[in-house]
N, C-alpha and C positions, 0 to 999 in steps of 0.2 A: 627437576624437582617441581612439585606442585604447591601452590599457595591456597589454603582453604580460607576463604574470606568471610563467607556468611551463608545462611540458609535462607532460601526464598520459597514462597508459595506461588505456584502458577495455576491458573484455571483453564481447564479444557472444556469446551462446549461441543456436544454431539446432538444433532437435531435431524430427525427424518424429514425430508422434503417429500418423500413418498415411500411406501413400504412400511409405514408405521401403523401397526395393527391392521394391516391389509396385505393382500398379495397382489403385486402389480406396481408399475412405475417406481421401482426401487431407486432410491436416491438419498444418500446421507450426507449431511454437511458436518465436517470436522474442523474445528478451529482450535489452534494451540500455538502459543508463543509467536503470535503475529502471522501464522501461516494458515491458509485455508485450503481444504481438500474436499472434493466431491467423490463419493464412492458410489459408482454406477449412475446411470442417467437413462432410465427406462420410460416406457409408456404403458398405460393401463389398457389391457385388451378388451375390457368390458365397458370402456367409456369413449367418448368422441371429442374431437377438437382439443382445445386447451385444457378441458377437464380431465383429459387422459394423461397429461403431463404432470411432472412433480411441481411443487409450489416454488417456482423460480423467483417469484416476487419477494421471497424471504431471504434472498442472497444477492449480494452485489457481484455480478459476473466478473468485473474487472479486478476484484479482490481474490478471485480463485486462482490459486497457484498451480493446482494439479488435479487432474481427473483420472481415476483408476477405474477401468471397466473389467468386471470379473469374467463375463462370458457373453456369447452372442444372442441370447434370447431377447425377444422384443421387449419384455418387461424390465430389461436391464441396460438396453443400449439405444432404443429407438428414438428417444428425445435428444440424444447427443448432437446430431447435426443442427437441430434448432438452436441449442444452447451455444454452439460454437460459431454459427453463421448469422444468427438473428440477434445476438447480444454483443456486448463489447468484451467478451471473454478474450484473455490474452495469455492464458497459462499453457501448460503442456498436457498431453493425453497419452496414456499408456495402456496397452493390452497385449496379450500374446499374439504370435504370428497367426495361429489358426482362428482366433477370435476375430481379428481384423479381416481375414479372408472371408469367413462365413457371414460376418456382420454386413458387409457390402452386399452380399447376395440377398440375405433375408430382408434387410431394410429396404432395398430396391424393390423387392417383390411386394412388400407392405405398402410402399408408396403407390404402386399400380392399383392395389385393392382400394386404397383410400381415395384415389383419384376418381374411381367410379361410385364412391359412396356419397351420401348426402353431405356429410361434414367436410370432406375434402382434405387434402394434405396441408400441413402447416409449413412445409419446406419443400423444396424442389430436388430433382435429381442432381442439379448442379450444386446445390447446397450439400448434398450427400457426398459428392466427389470431392469437394473442397474440404469437407470435414475428414474424409478418409486420408487426404494428403497430409493432414496435420497430425495424424495418429503416429505415435512411435511404438515400436514393438520391443518386447523383451522376452528373455528366456526364463524358464524356471530356475530358481536358485541363484539368479544373478541380482546382486544388489545395485540399485541405481540411486543416485543422490541428486536432488534438485532443491536449491535454496535451503540447504540444511536438512531437508526431509529425505530420510533413507527408507527405501521400500524394496521388498523382495517378494516374488511370486512363487507360490507352491501349488502342486497338483491338487485340484479340488474334486476331480472325478465325476462331476455333474454331466458335462458334455465335453466334446472334443475342445481342447484349449482352455477349459475353464480353470480359473486360478483363484486362490485366496491370497490375501496380501497382508504381510506384516509391515507396519508403518512405524518408523522410529523418528521422534522429534525431540531432540535435546535429551535423549536417554529414556523417554517414555514410549513404550511399545504398545501399539494398537493392532489387534489381529481382527481382520474382517474376512469372514468365511465366504460371503456371497451364498450362492446355492452350492451345496456340496453333498457328496455321497461317499460313505465309507465301505461300500460294497462293490466288489469287482464284477463287472458284467461281461458280456461276450466280447467286447472290444475296448473297454476303457479300464484304466487303472483306478483303484480306490484313492480317496483323499489322503494326503500326508498330514502328519501332525508336526507343525513347525517346531524347531528346537528351542526357539527363544521364549523366555518367560513373557507372558502378555500381562501388561498392566490393565488393559481393557480388552474384552472379547465381545465383538459384535457378531452374533450368530443367528442363523435362520431358525425359524420355528414353524415351518410349513405344516408339518403333520402333528405338532403338539405332543400329545401323549400316546398317539397311535403307533402300533408296532406292525411292521410288514410281515406277511407270511414268507416262507422261504422261497428262494428264487426257483427252485425246481418245481415247487407246488404252483407258483404263478405261471410258469411256462406251460406246465401240463394243463392247467385250467384254461389258459389262453388258447392253445392249439385245439383243445377239444371243443371249446365254444365256437371257434371259427369253423371247424369241420362240421359241427352239428348244423349250423346255419346253412352252409352250402349243400349239405347232404339232404336237407329238406327242401331243397330247390330255391332257396332265398339268396339274396345278395348281402354280402357282409361289408359294412362300412367301418373302417378303422380311422377315425380322425387323428392326425399326428402333425407335428410341425415338420418342416421340410428337412431339418437336420436335428440330430439329437436322438430322441427315442426311435425315430423312423428307422435308422440304420440298425439299431438293436433288433427291432421287430422283424425287419427284413431278413436278417441272419437267421432268426428263429423259424420263420415261415419257410424259407428256402430249404432249411435242413429238414423240417417236418414233411414237406412236400416230396422231398427226395426219398423219404422212407415210407410214403403212403402212395402206392401206385394208383389206387382208385381215385385219388384227388388230383392226379397230375394233368387230367383233362380240364380241370377248373382253373381258369386263368387268375393270376394275381397281378393287379395293376398298381403301379406307383404313380398316382396322379398329383403332380406337383409342377408348377411352372419352372422350378429351379432344381428339379430332381437330378438331372445330369451334372449340372454345375456342383451341387452339393456332394455328389459321389466323387467327383474329381478332387475336391478339396480333401475328402477323407483319405483318398489314395495318396495324396501328396503329404499329409501329415501322419503317416503311419508310425513314425517314431514317437508320437505322443500317445500311442495306444499301448494296450497290454502286450505281454510277451507272447500270448497265444496268437494274436493277430499278426505280430511281427514275424513269428515263425511260419505262419501261413503265407505271408508275402514272399518268403523264399521259395515256395513251391508254385504259387500262382496268386492271382488277385482274389482275395476273399470277398470283395464287393462285386465281383462278376457273378451275377445270379443266374441260375438255370431256369427257374420257374417264375421269374418276376420280370415284367416288361413295363416300360414307361408308357403311360397314356397321355397323349398330348391334348386330346379333345374328348370331352365327355359325350359328344354325340354318337360316338362309336358304340356306346352302351345301349342306345335307345332301340337299336334293331337287334340287339344281342339277347335271344331268349334263354341262353344258358346262364346258370348262376356264376357269380364271380366274387372275388375278394378285392376290394379297392382301399388302398391307403392313400388318403387325401389330406391336404392341408387347407386351412389351419386347424390346429388340434382342438380348439375350443368352439368350433362351429359358428364363429361370429360372422363369417362371410366366405367368399371364395368357393372353390370346387367342393370342399366337404359340405358346405351349407347347401349348395345346389343339389348335390346327390341326396342328401338327407331329406330335403323337401320333396324330392321325386319319389323316394322309396318309403317314407314313414308310414304310409297308409296300408302297406302290404304286410300281413302278419308273418309271412315267411321270411321277410328280411330282418336283419338284426344290426345293431350298432354296438361295437366294442370300444369303450372308453378306456384307453391305456395310460393316460397321463393326468396330471393334476388340473382341476378346473377352477377358474377364478369366479368369484361372485359377479353377476351381471352378465354372464355368457350363457348361451343356449346349452352348452355342455353341462354347466352347473345345474341348470333347470332339469335336465334329463335324468339326473341322478335320482330325482324324486318321482320319476316315471309319470309325467303328467298325461292326461287323456287327450289334450289338444295342444297344438303348437301354433304360433303365429309366424307366418312366412315373412320374408323381407319385404314382399310387396303388400303386406297387410292382410292377406287371406288367412283364414283359420282352417287348419287341417287336423283330422284325427291322427292320433299317434297310436298305431297298431303294432309297429315293429318292436322287437325285443330290445332291451337296453341292459348291457353287462358292463360292470366297472371292474377292471383288473389292472391294478396299479403297477406300471413299470416306471413310474416317475422316479427320477434319480435324485430324490431328496432323502435325507436321513430320517429314520423313524426315532421314536423316543429313546430306545436303548442305545442306538448309534450315537445320538446327539449327546446324551448324558455321559457316555464313556469318553467321547471327544472332549467335552468340557472338563471332566476330571483329569484327563491327560494334560491339558493345557495349564490347569491351575491358575486361572486368571484372578486378578484382584477385584475386577468389576465385570459384570455381565449385562449386556444390552440385548434384548430379543427384538428381532425385526422380521419381516417377510412372513407374516402369519395372520390368519383371521383372529379377531379378538377372543373368541371363545377358546379355540385350541391354544392360542398363545397364553391366555390366562391359566389354562390347565397346566401347561408346561412350567410356567412360573411357580405355580403352587407346588408341583412335584420337585422342582429344583430347590426351592426353599427348604422343603422337608429333607431332601437328600443332603443338602449342605449342612443343615443343623444336626442331622444324624451322624454323618461321617464325611469329613472333608480332609483331603491329604494335608493341607496346611492348617494346623490347629491354631496358629497365632492370628490368622485372619480369615474370616468367612465373607465371601464376596456378596455384595448386595445384587439382586436381580431386578432389573427395571424393564418395562415394556412401554416406551413412549409412543404417543400418537404423532401423526404428522403435525409438524410445527411446534411440538413440545420439546424445548431444549433440555438436555441432561447436562448438568454442571458437575464436573469432577475436579478436585483440587489435589495437586501433587507437590509435596515438599521435597526439595532437593538442595544440596549444598552447591554453592558457586565455586567451581574448581577452575584454576588458571594455570596453565603451563608457563613456567618462568624460563625464558629462552635468551640466547645471545649474550650480550655484554652484561645485561641485568643478572642473568643466572650466574655468570662467573663472579661478578662483584658480590652477589648475595652469598655464594658459597664461601668466599673469603671471609665475609663478615660472620657467617655461621661458625667457621673454624676458630676465628678469634674469640667470638663470644663463648664457644664451648670451653676454651682454655680459661677464660675469665669467669665461667660459671654463670653467665647471663643466658636467659631463655628467649628474650624478645629480640628479634632482628628486624631492623627497619629496612624498608626497601630503598634502594639508591634513588638520588634525586633524578629527575627527568624520566621517571618510569611511567609508562602508559599502559592502561588496561584496554586491550583490543579484542572485541568479540565478533567473530565471523561465523555465521551459520551455527550459532550456539556453542562454539568452541572459543574459550577465552585464552589469551596469552598476556603475560606481563613482559613487556619489551621496552628496551630503551628507544628514545625517539630517533636515535641515529640508526637503529636496526629495523625500523618500521618496514622499509622496502625489502629487506632480506627475508624477514620471517612472516610477513603478512602480505596481503594483496593491496594494502593501502599504500598511498604515496603522500608525501608531505608537499603541500602547496602554500603559497602565500598570495595575499591580495595587497597590491601596491595602490595606496590612495594618493590622489593628487588634486589639490584644490588651488585653482587659479583666482587670485584676488586682484581685481583691477584697481589701479591707482587714481586718485582724484586728479583733476586737471591742474590744480594749484601745485600739487606735489611734483607733477611731471615738469612744470615750468621752472620751479625752484631747483629741481635736480639737474635740469639741463643747464641752467645759468651758473649754478655753483659747483656742479660736478661733485655732489655729495651723495653718498649711498643711502637709500631708504632704510636698509637694515640697520644702519647706525642710529637712525631715529627710533626704530622700534626696539632696539636692544635694551635701553633702560626700563621701558614699560614692561617688557617680558621678564626682565630680571627682578622686577618687583613682585611678580607672581610665582616664578619658578626658582628654585634654589640651584639648579644646574643649568646654566645657560652659557653656551660657548660661542665665540665669534671668530670667523676667519675670513680673510680677504679672498680666499678660494674655497670652493665648496668643500664642506667637511661632513657631509651626510654619511650616515653609517651604511648606506645601501648604494653601491655603485651604480645600480640601474636607474637611480633617481637623479644622479648628478648631471650637471649641465656644463658643457664646454665653455659656454659664454657667460658663466657666472661672475658677477661683480663681487659677490661675497655671500656668506650664508650664516645663519644662526642655527645651532643644534641644541634643541631643548630636551633635557632629561635623557639624552642619548637615544631618543625615539623619533622626534619630529624635527624636520629641518625647514627653515624659512629662507628661501633663496631668491635673490634679485638677479635678473639677467640683463645683460647690456641691451640698450636700445629697445627694451620691452615695456609696455605700459601696464605691467602687472608684476606681481610677486607670486611665487609658487610655494605653497605649504605642502609638504610631502612626508609620507610615513608608510610603514608597513603595518597593515591592519592587525590589531590585537586589542583585547579589552583595555589594556593600560594605555597603549598608544592612541587609541580612539578617544579616550577621555582627555588626554594631554592635548591632542590636536583640537578638540572642540574648545578647550579652554583658551589655547593659543589663538585660535581664529577669533574668538570673542574679543580678546585684548587687541588684536590687530584691527578688526572692524571698528572698535571704539576709538582707537587711536587715530585712524585715518579719517574718521568723521568728526573729530573734535578740532575745530579751527584753531583755538588758542594753543592746543598742544602742538599742532603742526608748526605754528609760528615760533614756539619756544624752541623748536629743535634746530633752527637756523640762526643761531645766536650771532654768529660773526659773518654770516653770508651776506653778500651784496644783493641788491634787488635787481631782478630782470628789468630791462627797460620797459617791457610791456606792462609792468606793474607800477612804474613811477607815475606820479601825479603832477599835472600841470594845471594851469588856471582854467583851461577849457572844461575841466571836470569839476571845478570847485563848487558849482551850483548844486552838485549832488550831495555835497558833504557840508554845506553851511557857508558862512562868510569867509573871505580870504584870510588865511591864518597870518600872513605877513603884515596885515594891518593891526593885528592884536599883539604880536610878539616881535619885539625889536631884535631879540637875540637870535641869530640864524640857526644855531644848534637846536635851541628850544623850538623854533618854528618847524624845523625838519622832523623832530621827534613827534610833535603833536600832529603834524600832517600825516605821518606814517601811522600814528596811532588811530587817527580818524579814518584812515583807509582800511583799518583792521590788520595792519601789517606789524603791530607791536603789541605784545602782551603787556598791558599797563602794570601788572604786578611784577614783572621781571625785566622789562625793557629788552626782550629777545625779539630778533626778526622773525616774522611770521608771514603767512600767506594773506591773500586779500579777501578771504572769506569773512563775512560778518562786518558790516559797517560799525563805526563808533559814533555816538552822538553825545556831545559834551554839554554839561550844565555848569555855567560860570558861578563860582562862589567867591565873594569878595573878602572873606576872612584871610588874615595874614598869619603866617606861622614862621617861626624861626627855622633857619636852615637845618638845625640839629633835629628838628621834628619831622623831616621830610619822609623818613621811613615809618613813621608811626601812623599807620593807616587806620588802625582799629577804632580809635575814638570817632573818627569821621564816618566810618562804616556803621557804627552803632547808632550814630545820630540819624543817618539815613534810614536805617532799619526801623528805628523808633517812629520816625515820620511816616514811613510807608505803612506801618502797622496801624498807627493811630488814625491817620487821615484817609488811608486808602484800603482799609480792611476788607471792604466789600469786593474790591477788584482783585486782590491777591490772596491766595490760600495759604502761602508759605513764604516767609521772609526770614532768612537766617544767614549768619556769617559762615563762610567756608571754614574748613578745619585748619587751613594754613593761615587764617586771619587776613588774607590779602584780597578777598573778594566777598561780595554780598550776592547771595543766590535768591532770586525772586521767582516764584511759580504762581500760575493762575490756572486752577482747574476749570474755571468758567470759560476762559478763552480756549483751553484745550479741547473742551467738548464742542465748542462752536466751530473751531477750525479743523477738528479731527487730526491735529498734530500737537505734540507737546509744546506748551507755552512756558519757556524758561529763559530768564535773562540773568546776566552777570554784571555786577557794578564794581568798577575798580576806581581807585583814587590815584591821580597822577600829579606829581608836584613839579613846579617849574618856577623860573624867575622871569618876570616880565616888567619892564620899565622900572627896574630896581626893586620890585616888590616880589615877595614869595607868595605864589598862588597855588591853589590846587584845583583840579578839575575831576568831576565825577564822569567816568566814561562807561557807557552802557553797551554791552555786546549781546546781540540776540539775533538768530537767523530769522525769527518770526517778526515781520515788520510791524504788525499791529501791536504786538507785545512790547517791542523796542520803543515805539512811540509813546505808549502809555507809561512805561517806567520813566522815560526821559522827561 
């Protein structure tokens, strides 16, 4: 059964760190429900240094849970080693098997090119290898889950191993296409349409509203252009990337040369540092190609070319007077072999350049589309551009018709355009808005189309109910209640007591505390708190001499504060782990906190199992204990019938510390002993209980006589002293009042407190006695502050 509790609104943020209204350095940040994902991590081929990387300063690398790479092109993966090795990124990285294999080859080759450039590389080969080791691979149509993020790869058709990803977080689905192609070419399958409904579609817009001509038309134009250049005696340069469109064009040229005997004497060179490695990768992952190539593999190797050879060194072309065709990387002529050959051949009008792929702003290939009269070489020289320039697109990106059909097939609720120049992207947005307004498959909702810039966040809000599975003992109890309530006609069913809501990776369960370990990955733990309270020296001496328990002394004070206080001569704590074998006794407070005294220990132990309630009880109990152990008169009052330790008895050698010899003033031995112990601080004058030696007493003789019947009537005398201290000494004492029990006078001095940095508080008691046949009383002052005690005395 499921319990529908409430509806919540959650906000998703998507922000391009690269590829926003531009082509190059693709990188998107996606945040939702506490999870952070990076989609692609490329570099810009038309920029240098950190300027070529995405805006990594807008993301906290240690917060990124997952990186998904769609394919191996430099503008989608080249900044990944920097992010994984030069930052504190700790998440996981996924891509397909082929993408990982080719990425290592291409990025390594890019590092060599950057090493010889002015800007230099921002990471090393060692960083690349460490990054490759961290990459995890996945197959198409296999769902992987990490921290509640479920993602699945589908065929994107762009290049070998290219993938588009569906990402599901707590039921919200995002589809990121990366670069994709809906057209089957000579070796790759077209892109798939994922079956899941997409709440958000992030789609490329490379060609905007431009439509491609048919493949047959483009192939015919390509082969005729190449043959025309070589037949007029020129060299034909075809700039391509080492993998991707290069293999497609090689298949076309090899087939065309086989059918044209007059061209078979013209060599076709594949000039790339990684040509042989790239072809081996293609041969390895034939299962990712279309059925035509797979069928050819049963007969022979379709990538074994008869009329194409690998060129390892461009110097071989210097002394070659014959025309030739050279396919060289990189595809945008920004550096490398293709740039070197172009600068060598651009002034000869017989030569020609065929641009077969998409060109990014800021690259030489993009500039050549406008057929400039001059070009600037890498060394700064200016050369005439006399060679012919032809653009025949074999770029494996969708055109407008393919893109709009794909979007209508997915029927997303929100559309984000990325990977496109601002003008073409804006045109696509305009056409999509018109198309959606005119006819959209879902009449209940028309998706908004946005085209954010780099660093511009797009915020989307999703409302969804909070659903919880009721499992285990809770489910059984709830079903019983539902059956009983159904018989009684009641509709509301209350959850059983001790039911917990546990949410793991966005899946919630209502489960009994006893079933936590069975139905969830959580475990129940507890924190045992133990506070050791040292005992004052006087308490230790009195306990040793009288063999009386300290917990006996604390029991009445704790009972005044708490309504449930139990005492036992043996430990009675509710937790066996806290018990002590040497316990002399313990107090259990509110069934939560134990106060335990151990044999021959100079401390007591307050122990409890941490919880909000137990913590409050323990704090209060510790306050009472500390107050009790620091109050001298209370300690004395607790040993009413105990005898004094010999160490605390007084003889005449110490009489000078406490005033004149008492035996000279009191003839009665019993009275003498009482006053002597009172002066030593061993008697609470209000109760005549035995106490410790803390706090001297100082007596003030008063000659007034009282009848024995009035011995216990202290209040009139206390009021008299109170009035005197207020009237005569008002400047010295800030507060003079009689205690609530009427047995003592409390005197405080703020002035002395500020001077001494300790509280100045004194207590005045009245003691009655019989001396020389007369009834007398004495005012006894108790105060630990010597200055205050003398002033009151």
